[in-house]
C-alpha positions in Angstrom: 22.7 -10.4 26.1 25.1 -8.8 23.5 23.1 -10.1 20.5 25.3 -12.7 18.9 22.6 -14.5 16.8 22.9 -17.8 14.9 20.4 -19.6 12.7 21.5 -23.2 12.3 19.9 -25.4 9.6 16.5 -24.0 10.1 13.5 -25.7 8.4 10.1 -24.1 8.7 6.6 -24.2 7.3 3.6 -22.2 8.5 0.8 -24.3 10.3 -1.7 -23.3 7.6 0.4 -24.6 4.8 2.4 -27.4 6.4 3.4 -28.9 2.8 5.1 -25.5 1.8 8.6 -25.2 3.3 9.3 -21.5 3.7 12.8 -21.9 5.1 15.1 -24.8 3.9 18.3 -25.5 5.9 18.7 -21.8 6.5 22.0 -20.9 8.2 23.2 -17.4 8.9 24.9 -15.4 11.5 24.4 -11.8 13.0 27.3 -10.5 15.0 27.1 -8.0 17.8 27.6 -4.4 16.6 27.1 -5.3 13.0 24.4 -4.8 10.5 23.2 -7.9 8.7 20.9 -7.5 5.7 18.5 -9.9 4.3 17.8 -9.5 0.6 15.6 -11.4 -1.7 12.2 -11.6 -3.7 8.9 -11.5 -2.1 8.0 -14.7 -0.2 11.8 -15.9 0.1 11.4 -16.1 3.9 13.0 -12.9 5.1 10.1 -11.8 7.4 9.8 -15.4 8.5 13.2 -15.1 10.1 12.1 -12.2 12.2 8.9 -14.2 13.3 11.0 -17.1 14.5 13.5 -15.0 16.3 10.6 -13.4 18.2 9.3 -16.8 18.8 5.9 -16.2 17.2 6.4 -19.6 15.6 8.9 -22.5 16.4 11.1 -24.1 13.6 10.4 -27.6 12.4 14.1 -28.5 12.8 17.3 -26.7 13.6 18.0 -24.1 16.2 18.3 -20.4 16.9 20.7 -19.2 19.5 21.6 -16.0 21.0 25.0 -15.8 22.8 25.3 -19.6 22.2 22.0 -20.3 24.2 18.9 -21.5 22.5 16.2 -18.8 22.4 13.8 -21.3 24.0 15.9 -21.1 27.2 15.1 -17.4 27.5 12.1 -16.1 29.3 9.8 -15.0 26.4 8.9 -11.5 27.8 12.5 -10.8 28.6 13.7 -11.9 25.2 11.2 -9.6 23.4 12.2 -6.7 25.7 15.7 -7.0 24.4 14.4 -6.9 20.9 13.2 -3.7 19.0 11.1 -4.3 15.8 10.0 -2.0 13.2 7.8 -3.8 10.6 6.8 -2.8 7.0 3.2 -2.4 8.2 3.3 0.1 11.1 1.0 -0.7 13.9 -0.3 2.1 16.0 -2.9 2.2 18.9 -5.9 4.7 19.1 -4.2 6.8 21.7 -1.7 9.8 21.9 1.6 9.8 20.1 3.3 10.0 23.5 1.6 6.7 24.8 2.4 5.0 21.4 6.0 5.6 21.9 5.9 4.8 25.6 4.5 1.4 24.7 8.1 0.5 23.8 9.3 1.1 27.5 6.6 1.6 29.9 8.8 3.6 32.5 10.3 5.9 29.9 10.7 9.5 30.8 9.5 12.5 28.7 13.2 13.3 27.8 13.8 9.6 26.7 10.5 9.8 24.4 11.5 13.0 22.8 15.0 11.9 22.2 13.8 8.7 20.6 11.4 10.8 18.5 14.4 13.1 17.4 16.4 9.9 16.5 13.6 8.8 14.3 13.1 12.2 12.7 9.6 12.5 14.2 10.0 15.2 16.7 9.7 18.2 14.2 6.4 17.2 12.7 5.0 16.2 16.2 5.9 19.7 17.5 3.8 21.1 14.5 0.6 19.4 15.7 -1.8 21.5 17.8 -1.5 19.0 20.7 2.0 17.9 20.0 2.8 14.6 21.7 -0.7 14.5 23.1 -2.2 14.2 19.6 -4.4 11.2 19.2 -3.4 9.2 16.2 -6.8 7.5 15.6 -7.5 3.8 15.1 -4.5 2.1 13.7 -2.9 5.6 13.2 -5.5 6.6 10.6 -4.9 10.3 11.4 -1.2 10.1 10.4 0.4 9.7 7.0 2.2 6.4 6.2 5.6 8.1 6.7 4.5 9.7 10.0 3.3 6.4 11.3 6.5 4.7 10.4 8.6 7.3 12.3 6.6 6.9 15.4 7.1 3.2 15.2 10.8 3.8 14.8 10.7 6.0 18.0 8.9 3.2 19.9 11.6 0.8 18.9 14.5 3.0 19.8 13.2 4.3 23.2 14.0 1.0 24.9 17.5 0.9 23.6 17.3 -2.7 22.5 20.3 -5.2 22.3 18.8 -6.5 18.9 17.2 -4.2 16.4 15.1 -5.7 13.7 14.1 -3.5 10.7 11.6 -5.0 8.2 11.5 -2.4 5.3 11.5 0.2 8.0 12.0 3.2 5.5 9.8 1.8 2.8 7.0 4.4 3.4 9.2 7.4 3.9 10.0 10.1 1.3 13.5 10.5 0.1 14.4 13.4 2.4 13.0 11.7 5.5 14.5 8.4 4.5 18.0 9.9 4.4 17.6 11.5 7.8 16.0 8.4 9.4 18.7 6.2 7.7 21.4 8.4 9.2 19.7 8.0 12.6 19.3 4.3 12.3 23.1 4.0 11.4 23.7 5.8 14.7 21.3 3.7 16.6 22.8 0.4 15.2 26.2 1.1 16.7 26.9 -1.2 19.6 23.8 -3.5 18.9 23.0 -6.3 16.5 20.9 -5.1 13.7 19.1 -7.3 11.1 17.6 -5.4 8.2 15.2 -6.6 5.5 15.3 -4.3 2.6 15.3 -3.9 -1.1 16.7 -0.2 -1.4 20.3 0.2 -2.1 20.6 3.0 0.5 19.3 0.8 3.3 21.8 -2.1 2.8 25.0 -0.6 1.3 26.5 -0.1 4.7 25.7 -3.6 5.9 28.6 -5.7 7.3 27.1 -8.9 5.8 24.4 -9.4 3.2 22.5 -12.7 2.8 20.7 -13.3 -0.5 17.6 -15.6 0.0 15.7 -17.5 -2.6 13.0 -19.9 -1.7 14.0 -20.1 1.9 17.7 -20.8 1.1 20.8 -18.6 1.3 22.1 -18.6 -2.2 24.8 -15.8 -1.8 26.4 -13.9 0.9 29.1 -11.3 1.5 29.4 -7.5 1.6 27.9 -5.2 -0.9 31.2 -4.7 -2.8 31.8 -8.4 -3.1 28.3 -9.4 -4.2 27.9 -6.5 -6.7 31.1 -7.5 -8.4 29.7 -10.9 -9.4 27.8 -10.0 -12.6 24.7 -11.8 -13.3 24.4 -13.1 -9.8 21.0 -12.7 -8.1 22.1 -9.7 -6.0 23.7 -7.9 -9.0 20.2 -8.4 -10.8 18.4 -7.0 -8.0 20.6 -4.0 -7.7 20.5 -3.2 -11.4 16.7 -3.5 -11.2 16.7 -0.4 -9.2 18.2 1.6 -12.1 14.9 2.3 -13.9 16.4 4.2 -16.8 18.2 1.0 -17.9 15.0 -1.1 -17.5 12.7 1.0 -19.6 13.6 -1.1 -22.7 14.3 -4.4 -20.9 10.9 -5.0 -19.3 8.1 -5.6 -21.7 4.5 -4.4 -20.8 3.1 -7.3 -18.8 -0.4 -6.1 -18.8 -2.9 -3.5 -20.0 -6.3 -2.6 -18.8 -7.4 -1.9 -22.4 -7.6 -4.8 -24.9 -7.9 -4.5 -28.6 -9.4 -7.2 -30.8 -10.3 -7.4 -34.5 -14.0 -6.6 -34.4 -16.5 -8.2 -36.8 -18.0 -5.3 -38.8 -21.5 -6.7 -38.9 -21.6 -7.7 -35.2 -20.3 -4.2 -34.3 -23.0 -2.5 -36.4 -25.7 -4.5 -34.7 -24.3 -3.7 -31.2 -24.2 0.0 -32.0 -27.8 -0.1 -33.2 -28.9 -2.0 -30.2 -27.3 0.5 -27.8 -28.6 3.5 -29.6 -32.3 2.1 -29.5 -31.9 1.0 -25.8 -30.4 4.4 -25.0 -33.1 6.3 -26.6 -35.8 4.2 -24.9 -34.1 4.7 -21.6 -34.0 8.4 -22.0 -37.6 8.5 -23.0 -38.6 6.5 -20.0 -36.6 8.9 -17.6 -38.2 12.0 -19.3 -41.7 10.6 -18.8 -41.0 9.6 -15.1 -39.5 13.0 -14.4 -42.5 14.8 -16.1 -44.9 12.7 -14.0 -43.3 13.8 -10.8 -43.4 17.4 -11.9 -47.1 17.2 -12.4 -47.6 15.8 -8.9 -46.1 19.0 -7.2 -48.3 21.5 -5.4 -49.2 24.8 -6.9 -46.8 26.9 -4.9 -44.0 24.8 -6.7 -44.8 26.4 -10.0 -45.0 29.8 -8.6 -41.2 30.0 -8.2 -39.3 31.5 -11.1 -36.9 28.6 -11.5 -39.8 26.3 -11.9 -41.5 28.1 -14.8 -42.7 26.0 -17.8 -39.8 27.0 -19.9 -37.2 26.1 -17.1 -38.9 22.8 -16.6 -38.9 21.9 -20.3 -35.2 22.9 -20.4 -34.4 20.8 -17.4 -36.1 17.7 -18.8 -34.2 18.0 -22.2 -30.9 18.7 -20.5 -31.2 16.0 -17.9 -32.0 13.5 -20.7 -28.8 14.5 -22.5 -26.8 14.2 -19.2 -28.0 10.5 -18.8 -26.6 9.8 -22.4 -23.3 11.3 -21.4 -23.1 9.0 -18.3 -22.1 6.1 -20.4 -19.2 8.0 -21.8 -17.4 8.7 -18.6 -13.8 9.9 -19.4 -12.3 10.5 -16.0 -11.2 14.1 -16.1 -10.4 15.2 -12.5 -10.2 18.6 -11.2 -9.4 19.9 -7.7 -10.4 23.7 -7.5 -9.4 25.8 -4.5 -9.7 22.8 -2.2 -9.2 23.5 1.6 -9.3 20.7 4.0 -8.5 19.9 7.6 -9.4 16.6 9.6 -12.2 17.0 12.0 -10.0 15.8 14.9 -7.4 18.6 14.1 -9.5 21.4 12.6 -6.7 24.1 13.1 -4.2 22.0 11.1 -5.0 22.9 7.5 -3.8 19.9 5.4 -4.8 21.4 2.0 -5.0 25.0 1.4 -6.5 26.3 -1.9 -5.2 23.2 -3.6 -5.6 23.1 -7.4 -4.9 20.2 -9.7 -6.4 19.1 -13.1 -5.8 15.6 -14.6 -6.7 15.1 -18.1 -8.0 11.7 -19.3 -5.2 9.3 -20.1 -2.7 11.1 -18.0 -0.5 9.6 -15.3 0.1 12.1 -12.5 2.4 11.6 -9.5 2.1 13.6 -6.2 5.4 13.9 -4.6 6.3 15.6 -1.2 7.4 15.0 2.5 5.5 12.9 4.7 2.3 14.5 6.0 2.1 17.2 3.1 -1.3 15.8 1.9 -0.6 13.3 -0.7 -2.9 10.5 0.8 -5.4 13.2 1.7 -5.9 14.1 -2.0 -6.9 10.4 -2.8 -9.2 10.1 0.4 -11.0 13.2 -0.8 -11.4 11.8 -4.3 -12.7 8.7 -2.9 -15.1 10.6 -0.7 -13.9 9.4 2.6 -14.1 13.0 3.6 -15.5 16.1 1.8 -13.5 19.4 1.4 -14.4 22.3 3.7 -14.2 24.7 0.7 -13.7 24.5 -3.0 -14.8 21.5 -5.1 -13.6 18.2 -6.7 -15.2 17.4 -10.0 -15.2 14.5 -12.5 -15.9 15.4 -16.1 -17.1 18.8 -14.8 -19.6 17.4 -12.3 -19.0 18.0 -8.4 -18.4 14.5 -7.0 -20.9 15.3 -4.3 -23.7 15.3 -6.8 -22.6 11.9 -7.9 -24.0 8.6 -6.5 -21.2 7.4 -4.1 -21.4 3.7 -5.0 -21.2 4.6 -8.7 -18.4 7.0 -8.1 -16.2 4.4 -6.2 -16.9 1.8 -8.9 -15.0 4.0 -11.2 -11.9 4.2 -8.9 -9.5 1.5 -8.2 -7.3 2.0 -5.1 -4.1 0.2 -4.2 -2.9 1.6 -0.9 0.4 1.2 0.8 -1.0 -1.0 3.6 -3.0 -3.6 1.6 -6.2 -4.9 3.2 -6.9 -8.6 2.7 -9.8 -10.6 4.4 -9.7 -14.1 6.0 -10.8 -15.7 2.8 -9.2 -17.6 0.1 -6.9 -16.0 -2.4 -9.5 -16.2 -5.2 -12.3 -14.7 -2.9 -10.1 -11.8 -2.0 -9.2 -11.0 -5.6 -13.0 -11.2 -6.6 -14.1 -9.5 -3.4 -17.0 -7.1 -4.1 -17.7 -8.5 -7.7 -20.5 -11.0 -8.1 -20.4 -13.8 -10.6 -16.8 -13.6 -11.4 -15.2 -16.5 -13.4 -12.0 -18.3 -12.2 -10.7 -17.5 -15.7 -11.0 -13.8 -15.0 -9.5 -14.1 -11.6 -6.4 -16.1 -12.9 -6.0 -13.3 -15.7 -5.9 -10.5 -13.1 -3.4 -12.6 -11.1 -1.1 -13.0 -14.0 -1.3 -9.3 -14.7 -0.4 -8.6 -11.1 2.5 -11.0 -11.3 1.3 -13.2 -8.5 -0.1 -16.2 -10.5 3.1 -18.2 -10.3 3.3 -17.9 -6.6 -0.3 -19.0 -6.2 0.3 -22.1 -8.4 3.1 -23.3 -6.2 0.8 -23.4 -3.2 -0.9 -26.9 -2.4 -4.4 -25.4 -2.6 -3.7 -22.8 -5.2 -6.4 -20.1 -5.5 -8.3 -21.8 -2.6 -5.5 -21.2 -0.1 -6.7 -19.1 2.9 -4.7 -16.0 3.4 -5.4 -15.6 7.2 -6.6 -12.7 9.2 -5.4 -9.5 7.5 -3.4 -11.7 5.0 -1.0 -12.8 8.0 0.0 -15.9 6.0 1.5 -13.9 3.3 4.5 -11.5 2.9 4.0 -7.8 2.3 4.7 -8.0 -1.3 2.4 -10.9 -1.9 -0.4 -9.1 -0.2 0.2 -6.1 -2.3 0.2 -8.1 -5.5 -3.1 -9.8 -4.6 -4.6 -6.3 -3.8 -3.4 -5.3 -7.1 -5.1 -8.1 -8.9 -8.2 -7.2 -7.1 -8.1 -3.7 -8.6 -7.2 -5.0 -12.1 -10.2 -7.3 -12.1 -12.6 -4.3 -11.6 -11.1 -2.5 -14.8 -11.5 0.9 -13.2 -11.4 4.2 -15.2 -9.2 5.8 -12.5 -6.5 4.1 -10.8 -5.0 5.4 -7.5 -1.7 4.1 -6.2 -0.7 5.1 -2.7 2.8 3.9 -2.3 1.6 0.7 -3.8 5.2 -0.7 -4.4 6.6 0.0 -1.0 6.7 -3.6 0.0 7.7 -5.1 -3.3 11.1 -6.2 -4.4 12.7 -4.3 -7.2 11.7 -6.7 -10.1 8.1 -6.9 -9.1 8.0 -3.1 -8.5 9.2 -2.6 -12.1 6.7 -5.1 -13.5 3.9 -3.4 -11.6 5.0 0.1 -12.9 5.2 -1.1 -16.5 2.2 -3.3 -16.3 -0.4 -0.9 -15.2 -0.5 1.9 -17.8 -4.0 3.1 -17.0 -6.2 5.5 -19.0 -6.1 7.7 -15.9 -3.7 7.3 -13.1 -3.0 9.2 -9.9 0.0 8.0 -8.0 1.3 9.1 -4.5 5.1 8.7 -4.1 
């Protein structure tokens, strides 16, 4: 098999949505030794081409051939052994890095595995781990950063020296330095084999021998980068220009804001302020009474302690009452002070060492650095998935360990680089965790996340099932639904962990300008 691939008039619809054609009379060719790039907006059918080539599904009509032979004539196991795949959502198993790479080739030697890791720019970070290649990555690779997981998956694809290499946004989760090195390694790995690339980034597709521009499952433009970019106002030209963010700052309007302003009625406003003042005073009085009653029930030894003198108790009652009043005025000032942290599975590998960061209310802060430097860890600590070994993290001057965890997380909105959806309808996924949500609020959040138009095109609209882990949707569509879910919650603090990695350039720009949040922490 030398990898001469031909898609001939392919029509396809997913079994869950038989009325929605994902591919329409699609015809394209990938030649041996060449790089073929598929470009297009989210949901245009790019990843579906990979699913058909791997025979996860069969087309409704048309045919796919390799070396002029239908892929249905090949033994399924042998076909997949000749194809290396790196998807935009890396999948790792709860075993060692060595075993995860070896899954690509069961009889691979240690030398072959280490060479594949070097090609994927993963060897250096692996050697810095205490157990090196024997380091256990955790369930779905949870103990590695997104970039590290992606590079281990790259190594797994390269170790078997496939005749066909499929890269579905393979560098989307990498920092710029790693992306350049991995891209160079991929360019070397692509020589002598058929490579099909799905990408939005210019660096990934500029060296492609042929580029196919997809829209609604059809090829609307094709050619080399130089030919396509020379056609002004073409779809490809627009996508490339969309990556030049400096030029777009004045072109794209703010699509949404989590803060709404309305002309308030003065009489109604005065009534509300009075009602809140009275209710707040009553609540404070009730809390003070209950606290005082509990103090009176303590044994005599309790009052013998200096910190429980009558003056200290009176001061505590009054200060706690004021603290209750301040809870309704949560601003969202974040402070990391001398934070030191290491994961329990790797206690000798210090991820954060005396880390300090202060974020004022209304600020938008970006964390930038190489894969594995601790960016995602900062977000995990703020969400209290883990607690720091030393130092403290505070919100409005209060240590987050003293705050109710459910209340804390209700103030935070997280959009991760691997969006999590449930086997429910789109509406249920957007409203997940919030009771008594109206369909109008769900639609409003979807509009802000730029996913409403796509949902409206589906036969069942917001009642469409997304499948297990969102398997019926593309990566960008899943990310926008996850974004709509966060927008519906109206969080005080917005956390974005590579939240645009699976989006096309247009939707990425819309999202960046749409979500100007009172307090925003973004990992890049």
